[in-house]
N, C-alpha and C positions, 0 to 999 in steps of 0.2 A: 347931739342927738339924744333925745330923752328915751327912757325905757318904754317901749311899746310892744304890742304883740308882734310887730314886724321884726323885732330884734330877738325873738324867741325862735329857736330852731331845734332840730333833733340832736345834732352833733356840732361841737365847736372844736376845731383843730388849730393848734398854735404851732406854726412852722410849716413852710411849703417845700421842704426838701423831699427826698425820696420816701421817707417814712410818712411824712405828713400828707403829701399829695396822693400817695397810693391808698392811704386810709380814706381820704376824701372821695376819690374816684370809686372805690369799692363800696363805700357806704351809700353813695348816691345811686349806684347801680342796684342796690338792694332796697331802694325806695325811700331812703332817709334824706331829710333836708340837712344840708351841710354848709357851714360857714367856715372858711379857712382864713386865718389871720397870718399875714406874712409882712414883715417889716422891710424886706428887701425884694428879691425877685424869686418867684416860684421856681423850683428846681434845686435850690440850695447849693451847698458847697460842691456836691458831686458834679452838677451840671455847669456851674459857673467858674469854679476855682480848682476843682479836683479831677474826678474821674474823666470827664469828657475832654476838657482842654488838654490835660496831660497825655491822654492816649492819642489825641490828634498829633501832638508834638512828637510823641514816641513813634508814631507811624512815619513822620517825616524823617526822624532819626534812622529808622529802619531802611528807608530809601537811600539815605547817605551811606549807611553801612553796606547796602547791596552794591553800590557803585565800587566801593573799596574791594569787596569780595570778587566782583566781576573782573577787576583789574589784577588782583593778586592770585586768584585761583583759576580763572577761566580764560585768561588771555584777552579779555575785552579791554582795549586800551582807552579807558574812560577815566576822567578825573572830575572833581567838583571844583569848578573855577571860583565860585563864590556862593555865599548864602544870602539871599534877599530876605532879610529878617522881616521887613514890613509885609512882604507878600506872604511869608509863612504865617505871620500873625493874623493877616486878613483871612486866610483860609481857615485857620483855627476858629476865629471869631464867627465866621459864617456858619460853621458846623454847630457851635454853641448856640447861636441865634436861632437856627432852624429847629434845634431840639427844644429851645425855650418856647418858641412859637407853638410847637407841637403840644407841649404840656399845657400851655395856656388854652389852646384850642380844645384839648380833651376835657379840661375842667369846665370850660364854658358849655361844651356840648352836654356834659353830664349834669349841668345845672348847679354846680358848686358855686357858691357866692364867695369870691375872693375879695377880702378887705385888706387894703394896704395900710399897715401901721403896726407899731409894737403893741403887744398884748400882755396884760398881767391878770392874774387870777384875783377875783373878788370874793370867791367862795367855792364850794364844791360843785356848783353848777353855773358859776358866773364868770364873765370876763369883762374887762374894760379894754377897748381897742383905741389907741391914740387917734384922735381925729374922727372917730366913728361912734364912740359912746359905749353904752352897756349892752351886753348880750347874755342871754340865758340859754342853757342847753337842757332839753327834756331828757335825752338819753345819756349824754356824757360828754366829757372833755378829753381831748387827746393832746398830750404834750409831745411835741416833735421839734424841739428847738435846736437840735444838732450839737455841733462841737466846733472848737477853734484850735489852732495850733498851740501846743504847749510851749511856753517861753522859759528861758533860763535867766536867772538873776544876772544883771549886768550886761545882758545882750539885748539891746533894744533894736528891733528891726527898723532900718531907715529906707528900705525899698531899693537900696543900691549896693551897699557893702555887706549888710546883714539882712537876710531875707528869710521868710518862712515859706512853707509849702503853699500857703494861700497866695503869696505874691511873687514866688520865684519865676513863674512863667510870664509875669507881667512887668518884670523889671526891664529897663531899657537895654536892648541889645544882648549879645552873647558875650560872656566873660571869657578871658583867655585861660583862667584857672579858677577852680571852685574847691572849697573844702566843705564836704557834706558831713554834718554831724547827725548821726543816727542811721543804723543799718537795718531798720525795718523796711517794709514794702515801699513806703513813700521815699525814704532816703535812697534806697537802692535804685528806684526808678529814675530819680532825678540825677543820680550819679551816672547812670547809664546814658541818659539823654545828653547830658553835657559832654560826655566823652565822645559820643557819636558826632557831636557838633564841633569837635576839635579841641575842647578844653582839656587842660591837665587837671585831673580829678584825684582828690584824696578823700577816702570814705572812712570815717571814724565811728566805731561802735564799741560801747562799753562791755557788752556781753562777749562771750568767748567766740561767738560765731554770728554771721549775718542771719537775718530772719530767725531770731532766737526762739520764736514760738513754733517754728516748723520743725520737721524731722531733721536731726543732726546732719544726715547725709545731704539733704537739700542745701543747707547752709554751706557745707564744704564744697559741693559741686558749684554752687553759685559763685562763691568766692574765687574758685579756680577759674571760672569763665570770665569774671570781671578782671582778674589779674592778667589773664591772657590778652585782654583788650587794652591793657596799659593803665588800669585804674589802681592806684595805691590803696590797698585795703588794710586798715589798721583795726583789727578786732582786739578785744580785751584792753582797749585804750580809752583814755579819758581826756577831755579838754580841761586844762588847768589854768589857762590864762589867755586873754585876748587883748590886742591893742589895735585900735582903729588907726589906719593910715589914710593919707589923703585919697589914695586910689585903691584901697583894699583893706585887708585884715592880716595881722600877724598873730598867729595862734601858737600856743604851747601845748603839745600833746604828750601825755605820759604813757609809755609803752608798758606791756605786761611785765617787763623786766625792771620797771621803775626808772627807765631812762627818759629824759626830757628832750623832745624833738620840736624844732620850730618849723612851722609851715606858714608860708606867705601865699595868699591868694587874693584875687580881685573880689571874690565873693565868698561869704560864709553862709551856707544854707542850713538853717536849724530845722531838723526833721526828727524830733525826739518824742513824737506822739501828739495826741490831741486830748483836749479836756472838754467835758460837757459844758454847754452854755445854759445857765439858768439866771443870768443877770436880768434884773428887772421883772422877773416872772412872779415874784411875791408868793412863793410856795406856801409860806406860813398862813396866808389868807385863806387857803383851802385846807389847812391842817396837815400840810406835807412838809418835808424837809429833805435836803440832799444829804448823802452820806459824806464821809471825810474825803472821798475822791471826787465828789461833785455829781455822782450818779443819783438818779431817782429810781429806787428799787421797786419792782412790782411785788405785791403780796401773793399774787396768783399768776404763775407763769403761763397757765393754760389760757388766760385771758389778757395777760399783760396789764392787769388792773392793780393799782396801788392800794395801800391800806385804806384810802378814802374811796368808798364805793362810787363808781361812775367816772373816776379819773384814771385814764390809761396812759401808758408811756410807750413810745417806739423810738427806734433809731439809736443815735449816739448817746442819748440820755440813759440808756439801759446799761447796767453793770454786766460783767461777764456772768454767764457764758455767751451773752450776746457779743457779736464779732465787730460791730462798728463798721460793717460793710454795706454798701448801697443795696446789693441784692438781698442781704438779710433784712434790711429795712423794708423792702417791698413785702417780704413774707410776713413781717411783723404788722405792717399796715393792713394787709388782707385779714390777718387773724383778728385784729382789734375791730375792724369794721364789721366783721361777721359776728363777733361777740356783742357789739352794740346793736346789731339787728336781731339779736336773740337766737342766733344759730349756735349749735354745739361747736366747740373749738378745742384744739389741743396744742400744747406747747410746741414751739419751733424746735426741731431737732438740729441743733447747731453743728453736730458732728457730721451731718450730711450736707452742710453748706460748703461749696467749694471756696478755696482761698487762692488768689492768683496775684502774682507779681509780674508786671509787664516790662521788665528789664530785658536786656539781651546778655545772657540767656534768660528766658522766662522760667517761672516756676508755677506749678499748680498742684494743689493738694486737696484731698478730702478724707475725712475720717481721722483715726488715731495715728499719732506718730509711733514709731517702734518703742521709744522710751515710755510713752503714755500707756501703751498696751502692757508692757512688762511691769510698770508701776502698779497696775491694777491686778497684778498677780496672774496674768494670762500667759499661757504657753503659746508661743507664736511660731509660725513658719514665715520666713522672709526670703524674698527673691528680688534681686536687682538685675535688670536687663539694660545694658548700655544701648543707647540709640544708635551708636556707631556700629553695632552688630547687625543692623539692618541696612539694606541697600539704600533706602531713602535717607537714612541717617548719614550714610557715607556721602550722599549727594550734597546734603546740607553742610557736612563737614564741621559741625560745631559741637560735637559731643552731646552729653546729656544722658538721661537715664529714666527708666520706669522702675519704681520700687513698690512692691506689693507686700502688705502685711496681712496675714490670715491667721485665724485661730488654728492651733494644732489639734488634729484629731477631730474629725467631723462625725456626725451621726452615721450609724450603720457601718462603722469601720473605715470611713473615708479618710484619706491621708490628711486632708485639711478641712477645717470648718469655715464659717463665714468670713468673708473679706472684711477686715477691720479698717484698713487705710490704704490709699494709693497716693504716691508722691511722684511728681514728674518734674524734670528739669530739661530745658532744651528749647529749640525753636518752635514757635507756634503751639506750645503745650496748653496755652490758655484756651485754645479751641478743641483740645483733646480731653479735657477733664470731665465733660458732661457724661460720657459713658461710665466713667468710674464713679461719679456721683450716684448713678442709678444702681451700680453694682453694690456699693456700700449701703445705700438706703434700703435696698431690697434684700439684704442679708444673703446675697448670692455667694456661692462657693466657687473656688477656682475651676472646678470641673464644669460648673454651669456656664462660665464664660468660655472655657476652652472648647465647648461644643459648638461655638459660633465662629465662623471664618471671617477674619479681617482682610480687607483689600490689600493686594500686593501690587506694587511697592508703595507703602505709605508709612508715615511716622507712627500712626496709631497701630500699625502691625506689631510694634514693639510691645504694646499693651497686651495684645493677644498672645504673643510669644511668652511673656512673663507668666501669664496664667496657664498656658500649656505646660510649662515647666513645673509649676506648683502642682498641677493636676497629674504629674507623672507621665506626661506625653510630650516632653521637650523635643523640639524639631531642630532648631539651629542653636539652642542653648542647652547645655547639659550640666 
């Protein structure tokens, strides 16, 4: 296809994942013409290999766990006779397909032109899309090419014995044993899923605790919950050797004491993080380059615009403080689209973006950890409310907590200042974090929250109780 006026548009987006398609939809709604280049399927990793299929499988795992709880705690004599893996997979795939159809339909309705093919930069305003030719952007180009699993030297995934988070759910059948390498959110979720499905699970993390970027108490509580479920949690430990067997993997793990332990499993799941994808993008053609970690850094965080004017970046290509989370990518896409439309924008406040791990138990956090607050020289008030101290927490019987971190000494002589962070562990806390997101984002004080009554009996009641105590009005907690 030769270069013509038909190939000139307002905005060119490379990548149709959460960051890319949200940019495209918002830009189109603001009256801009948009061409979105995607070499695979719109929706990206989150929709097709990550967030959506994994949460579908984790819901199935929750149902299995519920049957076990019914039998062990409530006298309901029920058992799981068998797992119909093809039926489970079919339900998961139906959910993914319906979501994909929804994204495709939304893009079509918005008037976004989706072009299938790999794209590379040809200049600060130009792209070449494989099979479609040359395209030019009047307003700007958005880089949204996402990330892929980080691999380790000598561990080549084969889709059966060694797998990554991108293909773990798509490997044939359920293994009887799994060694999960990596105790971040992805590794913890997969460890939790496989344990629910009956596998013997060993979870290895090099850091001293699970979810090392979260509050220390979150990591400790999570590890306790996983161990109670029979998962062998090995923190402060490293993988020092692997041997492929005909039907599995033999791995050597070094413990914090320097001891070498041998772990044999049917499957080794490598979940040690993700790396940005810039392969074939030809950043240099537009005057750009990735940093030593592979990220493309913005020069202006309020517009997510690179040093090359008119080229913006969203999603997993962004370095910290960007979080590499799908919902953060949505916010970044909205920001960039509005910047391209000439609207005033401001940087995403990542401290108020919630972080959730969908294991059993779940974790959910927003704002600063206690260590981060103290590292900034802040004096803080901290209160931890056990979920088991509430009636609904006792009903669920799975422990958990609400931890609130507030600045010490508020204006006008108040006991505490603004809430800096909220950290939750327990059942269904992924659905409880939204309230705390608003509390932190709006600089509310514990007294502000304590003035509002939470429904009884609910798990969220523990959030209200935690703030009542910090406000000096403790009811069930003193």
